[in-house]
Structures are given as structure tokens and as C-alpha cells.
N, C-alpha and C positions, 0 to 999 in steps of 0.2 A: 567536514568534520563535525564533532559534537556541537550541537546548538548553533550551527552555522546561520540558519534563518529563523532562529527562535523568536517568537512573538512578532514576526513581521506581518502585521495585519493587512498590509496592502498587497501581499502576494496572493493572487487568486488562482492562477493556473500554472502548472509546471510540467514540462516533459524533461525527464532527466537524460543526460547524455548517454550515448550507446556504450561508452567505456566504463560507466559506473558499475562497480561490483558489489558495493555495500552502501546502505543508507545508515549513517551513524545514529547513535542514540540522541534523541531530542533535536535532530537536524531541522525539523519543520514544526516543532512543538509550538502550539498556540498561534499558528499562522491563520490567515484568512482564506486558505485554499478552498476551492470548490470542487476541483478534480485534480487528479495526478495520474500521469502515465509512467509506469515502471518498465524500463527496457529489459529485454531478455538477458542482458549482461549482468543484471543485479541477481546476486545469489542469497544475500542476507539483508533483512530489515531488522535493525536493532530496536531495543527497548524505547518506547515512547517516541519513535521517529516522527510520527504524525499525530501524536496524542494531543487532545484538547484543541482540535481544529473543528469547531462546531458547524462550520459550513461545508465541510468535506462530505460529499454525498456519493461520489463515484471514484473508484480506483480501477484503472485500466492496466492490466498486465499484458505486455506484448506476447509473452509465452510463460504461462504459470509453471510449466514443467522445469524451467531453469531455476526456480526459487527453491532453495534448500531449507531456509529457516525464516520464520516470521516470529520474532520474540514477543514475550508478554507485553501487553499494553501498547503495542506498536500503533494501534489505531483507537486507543481508549479515548472516550469523550468526543468521538466524531459521530456524525449522523449518517453513517453510510447506509445507503439503500441497496446498492448493487455493486458487485465486483465483476468486472469483465475479465475473464480468465483466458484470453487468447482464443485461437481457433480450435474447434473440435475436429474430429476425424473427417468430417465432410466439409470443412472449410467455413463453418458458421461460427461467429463470435459467441462464446459461452457467456451468458448473462446470468449471474447467480446471486441469490439472496445470501445473507451472512450464514444462515443455517445450512443452506445447500453447499456453500463453500466449505464449511467445517465438515459436513458429511463426506464430501468428495476429496478434500485435501487435508484431512486431519493430521497426517504425518508431517506436514509442512508448518503448520501454525500451532504455537503453544496455546494452551488454554488461556483465554482472556486476551488474546491478541487483538480482537475486534470488540 
């Protein structure tokens, strides 16, 4: 739910369960996360879900094609370097910079999501 793990500085890594469909607003706001894995069941990442997680550098999507919306400021204040967007057509994991992610998946992410 909203703010479930808010400001949990000791939380470093998380793989969300395969049945999660949404990540609520501020669910992981201000956490000590370094990386997060988003399962293909997730369709929506709400506002500031992972905002202000300064150690968050990598986000792994099991399958980016299942994401419908990434709301504004979902990853604001993070130091993301790469987004891993699942497998491409030849079975290789897509490693994208933030710019490349926006270029390729602009319809999924609101402006300012990252």
C-alpha cells in the first residue's frame, strides 16, 4: 500500500512477488535500495513509488512490455544508471540508459518519471 516501506533505510534489495500488479505511491520512498526487480505482473508504478532512494542505481524489469504506466516522479531523486528492460527479440537482456529508455518507451513513462 501507500508508503508501506517509506524511509526504510535498511532495505537494500527487493524482488517483488509475481502477483503484484501495482506499486503504490511512495511505497519505497526514501529507502536504502540499491536495486529492484519488477516482475512482469506489474502494470503500474505510481507517483514517487521509489523516489528519493539515492543508492538506487539499477532497475530490472522482467518484461517491460507488460508495464502500462510509470507515473511522474516514480524514480525522482534516484541515481539510476541503467534500466534492464527484459529480453529483446534475440533473447539478450536490454540494458538501457535513462535517455535510451525514454526514447524507446516514451509512451509508458510520464515526463519526469526518472
